[in-house]
Structure formats: structure tokens, C-alpha cells
MIDOSE-1310 file (N, C-alpha, C; in nm, 2 decimals, decimal comma, always signed):
residues 105
xxxx	-1,70/+4,05/-2,92/-1,87/+3,99/-2,87/-1,91/+3,88/-2,96; -1,97/+3,78/-2,88/-2,00/+3,64/-2,95/-2,16/+3,66/-2,97; -2,18/+3,66/-3,15/-2,29/+3,65/-3,17/-2,38/+3,54/-3,18; -2,51/+3,54/-3,17/-2,61/+3,39/-3,18/-2,69/+3,39/-3,29
xxxx	-2,67/+3,33/-3,35/-2,76/+3,31/-3,47/-2,86/+3,25/-3,43; -3,00/+3,31/-3,46/-3,11/+3,20/-3,41/-3,22/+3,12/-3,52; -3,15/+3,16/-3,62/-3,22/+3,11/-3,75/-3,13/+3,05/-3,86; -3,18/+2,93/-3,93/-3,07/+2,86/-4,01/-3,10/+2,85/-4,16
xxxx	-3,02/+2,84/-4,23/-3,07/+2,83/-4,38/-3,16/+2,71/-4,43; -3,26/+2,72/-4,49/-3,36/+2,65/-4,51/-3,49/+2,67/-4,39; -3,45/+2,76/-4,32/-3,62/+2,80/-4,24/-3,66/+2,89/-4,26; -3,80/+2,85/-4,25/-3,89/+2,98/-4,32/-3,92/+3,05/-4,19
xxxx	-3,94/+3,20/-4,20/-3,93/+3,27/-4,09/-4,04/+3,40/-4,12; -4,07/+3,45/-4,07/-4,20/+3,58/-4,05/-4,15/+3,71/-4,05; -4,16/+3,78/-4,13/-4,10/+3,93/-4,08/-4,19/+4,03/-4,01; -4,16/+4,04/-3,91/-4,24/+4,12/-3,79/-4,27/+4,27/-3,83
xxxx	-4,21/+4,29/-3,89/-4,26/+4,49/-3,96/-4,35/+4,45/-4,10; -4,26/+4,39/-4,21/-4,35/+4,39/-4,31/-4,45/+4,28/-4,33; -4,48/+4,19/-4,28/-4,54/+4,09/-4,25/-4,56/+3,97/-4,37; -4,41/+3,97/-4,44/-4,40/+3,85/-4,52/-4,34/+3,75/-4,49
xxxx	-4,37/+3,63/-4,58/-4,31/+3,47/-4,50/-4,17/+3,47/-4,63; -4,09/+3,42/-4,59/-3,96/+3,40/-4,66/-3,91/+3,26/-4,59; -3,78/+3,22/-4,70/-3,70/+3,10/-4,65/-3,52/+3,17/-4,67; -3,50/+3,14/-4,55/-3,35/+3,19/-4,55/-3,24/+3,09/-4,66
xxxx	-3,17/+3,16/-4,69/-3,07/+3,10/-4,79/-2,91/+3,16/-4,77; -2,88/+3,22/-4,71/-2,74/+3,24/-4,62/-2,79/+3,36/-4,55; -2,67/+3,32/-4,43/-2,66/+3,42/-4,30/-2,53/+3,47/-4,30; -2,56/+3,63/-4,26/-2,41/+3,70/-4,24/-2,43/+3,72/-4,07
xxxx	-2,30/+3,67/-4,04/-2,27/+3,70/-3,87/-2,29/+3,84/-3,83; -2,28/+3,94/-3,95/-2,31/+4,10/-3,90/-2,32/+4,14/-4,01; -2,33/+4,28/-3,98/-2,42/+4,33/-4,14/-2,31/+4,35/-4,25; -2,30/+4,32/-4,40/-2,25/+4,33/-4,48/-2,27/+4,38/-4,62
xxxx	-2,36/+4,49/-4,56/-2,38/+4,56/-4,66/-2,32/+4,70/-4,69; -2,35/+4,80/-4,76/-2,27/+4,91/-4,77/-2,36/+4,99/-4,71; -2,31/+5,10/-4,63/-2,37/+5,24/-4,56/-2,44/+5,32/-4,59; -2,45/+5,32/-4,76/-2,55/+5,35/-4,83/-2,67/+5,27/-4,81
xxxx	-2,67/+5,15/-4,84/-2,79/+5,03/-4,85/-2,88/+5,08/-4,67; -2,77/+5,09/-4,58/-2,85/+5,07/-4,49/-2,91/+5,21/-4,41; -2,84/+5,30/-4,45/-2,90/+5,42/-4,45/-3,05/+5,45/-4,52; -3,05/+5,38/-4,61/-3,20/+5,42/-4,72/-3,26/+5,29/-4,68
xxxx	-3,22/+5,18/-4,62/-3,34/+5,03/-4,56/-3,37/+5,02/-4,44; -3,30/+5,10/-4,36/-3,34/+5,09/-4,22/-3,39/+5,22/-4,17; -3,48/+5,25/-4,20/-3,59/+5,38/-4,18/-3,71/+5,32/-4,05; -3,69/+5,19/-4,01/-3,79/+5,16/-3,92/-3,72/+5,12/-3,79
xxxx	-3,62/+5,17/-3,76/-3,55/+5,18/-3,65/-3,42/+5,09/-3,66; -3,27/+5,17/-3,65/-3,18/+5,13/-3,73/-3,16/+4,98/-3,62; -3,17/+4,86/-3,73/-3,08/+4,72/-3,64/-2,95/+4,74/-3,62; -2,92/+4,69/-3,50/-2,75/+4,64/-3,47/-2,70/+4,57/-3,59
xxxx	-2,56/+4,64/-3,64/-2,51/+4,61/-3,76/-2,41/+4,48/-3,67; -2,42/+4,41/-3,55/-2,30/+4,37/-3,50/-2,40/+4,23/-3,47; -2,50/+4,24/-3,52/-2,57/+4,09/-3,48/-2,61/+4,00/-3,59; -2,66/+3,90/-3,64/-2,67/+3,84/-3,77/-2,78/+3,91/-3,86
xxxx	-2,73/+3,88/-3,97/-2,85/+3,95/-4,13/-2,87/+3,83/-4,19; -2,99/+3,84/-4,21/-3,02/+3,71/-4,35/-3,05/+3,77/-4,46; -3,03/+3,67/-4,59/-3,07/+3,67/-4,70/-3,20/+3,59/-4,71; -3,31/+3,65/-4,78/-3,44/+3,56/-4,74/-3,51/+3,59/-4,88
xxxx	-3,55/+3,48/-4,91/-3,61/+3,47/-5,06/-3,78/+3,49/-5,03; -3,82/+3,60/-5,07/-3,98/+3,64/-5,03/-4,09/+3,57/-5,08; -4,18/+3,48/-5,01/-4,27/+3,39/-5,05/-4,39/+3,49/-5,12; -4,42/+3,43/-5,26/-4,50/+3,51/-5,34/-4,50/+3,63/-5,39
xxxx	-4,34/+3,66/-5,41/-4,32/+3,80/-5,44/-4,18/+3,78/-5,55; -4,09/+3,72/-5,52/-3,99/+3,68/-5,65/-3,86/+3,80/-5,61; -3,89/+3,87/-5,50/-3,77/+3,96/-5,44/-3,69/+3,90/-5,35; -3,58/+3,96/-5,31/-3,48/+3,88/-5,20/-3,50/+3,99/-5,13
xxxx	-3,49/+3,97/-4,98/-3,44/+4,07/-4,88/-3,31/+4,02/-4,80; -3,28/+4,16/-4,73/-3,17/+4,14/-4,64/-3,21/+4,16/-4,53; -3,24/+4,07/-4,42/-3,29/+4,13/-4,28/-3,23/+4,13/-4,16; -3,23/+4,20/-4,09/-3,19/+4,18/-3,92/-3,25/+4,12/-3,86
xxxx	-3,17/+4,05/-3,77/-3,22/+3,92/-3,70/-3,33/+3,94/-3,59; -3,34/+4,08/-3,56/-3,43/+4,12/-3,47/-3,60/+4,16/-3,55; -3,60/+4,15/-3,67/-3,70/+4,15/-3,72/-3,78/+4,08/-3,79; -3,72/+3,93/-3,78/-3,78/+3,83/-3,81/-3,82/+3,70/-3,67
xxxx	-3,89/+3,60/-3,68/-3,94/+3,50/-3,64/-3,96/+3,38/-3,68; -3,98/+3,31/-3,63/-3,98/+3,12/-3,69/-4,16/+3,16/-3,74; -4,14/+3,09/-3,88/-4,28/+3,09/-3,91/-4,36/+2,96/-3,88; -4,44/+2,96/-3,85/-4,51/+2,83/-3,79/-4,62/+2,76/-3,87
xxxx	-4,63/+2,82/-4,02/-4,76/+2,78/-4,07/-4,74/+2,62/-4,15; -4,61/+2,61/-4,16/-4,54/+2,50/-4,22/-4,59/+2,47/-4,38; -4,64/+2,61/-4,40/-4,65/+2,61/-4,55/-4,55/+2,61/-4,61; -4,52/+2,59/-4,77/-4,40/+2,60/-4,80/-4,38/+2,68/-4,89
xxxx	-4,26/+2,75/-4,95/-4,28/+2,90/-4,98/-4,28/+2,90/-5,15; -4,32/+3,00/-5,22/-4,31/+3,02/-5,36/-4,23/+3,08/-5,39; -4,14/+3,07/-5,48/-4,03/+3,19/-5,50/-3,96/+3,13/-5,66; -3,93/+3,19/-5,75/-3,86/+3,14/-5,88/-3,73/+3,11/-5,83
xxxx	-3,65/+3,17/-5,76/-3,47/+3,12/-5,71/-3,52/+3,01/-5,63; -3,62/+2,94/-5,57/-3,62/+2,85/-5,50/-3,46/+2,73/-5,51; -3,52/+2,71/-5,66/-3,43/+2,56/-5,67/-3,28/+2,61/-5,70; -3,28/+2,70/-5,71/-3,12/+2,76/-5,69/-3,05/+2,74/-5,57
xxxx	-3,12/+2,73/-5,48/-3,06/+2,71/-5,30/-3,10/+2,58/-5,27; -3,19/+2,53/-5,30/-3,29/+2,39/-5,20/-3,32/+2,31/-5,31; -3,31/+2,19/-5,26/-3,32/+2,03/-5,33/-3,49/+1,97/-5,28; -3,51/+2,03/-5,13/-3,63/+1,92/-5,07/-3,70/+1,99/-4,95
xxxx	-3,83/+2,02/-4,98/-3,87/+2,07/-4,85/-3,90/+1,94/-4,80; -3,91/+1,92/-4,66/-3,95/+1,81/-4,55/-3,98/+1,91/-4,41; -4,07/+1,86/-4,37/-4,10/+1,88/-4,22/-4,07/+2,03/-4,21; -4,16/+2,14/-4,30/-4,12/+2,26/-4,25/-4,05/+2,36/-4,28
xxxx	-3,88/+2,27/-4,34/-3,80/+2,33/-4,37/-3,72/+2,29/-4,52; -3,65/+2,38/-4,54/-3,60/+2,30/-4,69/-3,46/+2,27/-4,69; -3,39/+2,21/-4,76/-3,26/+2,11/-4,74/-3,21/+2,23/-4,88; -3,05/+2,24/-4,83/-2,96/+2,32/-4,88/-2,92/+2,23/-5,01
xxxx	-2,92/+2,28/-5,14/-2,88/+2,27/-5,22/-2,70/+2,23/-5,25; -2,68/+2,30/-5,13/-2,48/+2,34/-5,10/-2,47/+2,26/-4,99; -2,36/+2,19/-4,99/-2,29/+2,16/-4,85/-2,26/+2,24/-4,77; -2,27/+2,27/-4,65/-2,20/+2,38/-4,55/-2,10/+2,33/-4,50
x	-2,02/+2,46/-4,49/-1,87/+2,44/-4,44/-1,88/+2,49/-4,28
């Protein structure tokens, strides 16, 4: 099955269930966590494991989230994110999008 990735690295998103904003710093084509993590963290309705999952720096929080594609949407505020790890992944913020520090292959 071909999976469509709807969001990109550096894009700011909004979590639909937990109402936080964040920036994507990595993408997995499908779920790459453990079964234990999945059981513990998906009590809000088990999102599909065969769809994209995103690594997200949570705004004004300092935490990192692993989020199923179905639970996020594009954030339209165009406001930058505040996170202590931001500079590890991104070099610039422009027009509502962060520029990755690392070249993508």
C-alpha cells in the first residue's frame, strides 16, 4: 500500500486531540515505536500503524511527541515555535516554515 505523507519536516502543525502546536523534525513512513509504547500512548483511539507518524517538538513545552498523521493538521497562525531543541534541527524560520539544519536524502 502506498502511503501519502501529508506534512513535511519544518512544518508547524496543530494536534487535534491535545490542542498543542509544534514543528515536525522527522517523519516515519509508518509506526516505528514499540508495541508497549503504542498500547500505552494510543488510548485516544488506535491510529493506524501503516500510515505516517511524525516526531514533533512541542511549542512552549520542551517535550517531544510522536504523533500519528490523522491527529494533526496544518497550523495557520504562522507564529514561530519556542523549544530548547529547535536549534539542533533547524537553522532558520521563514514564511511559517523552518529550514532544516540537515540535508535530506
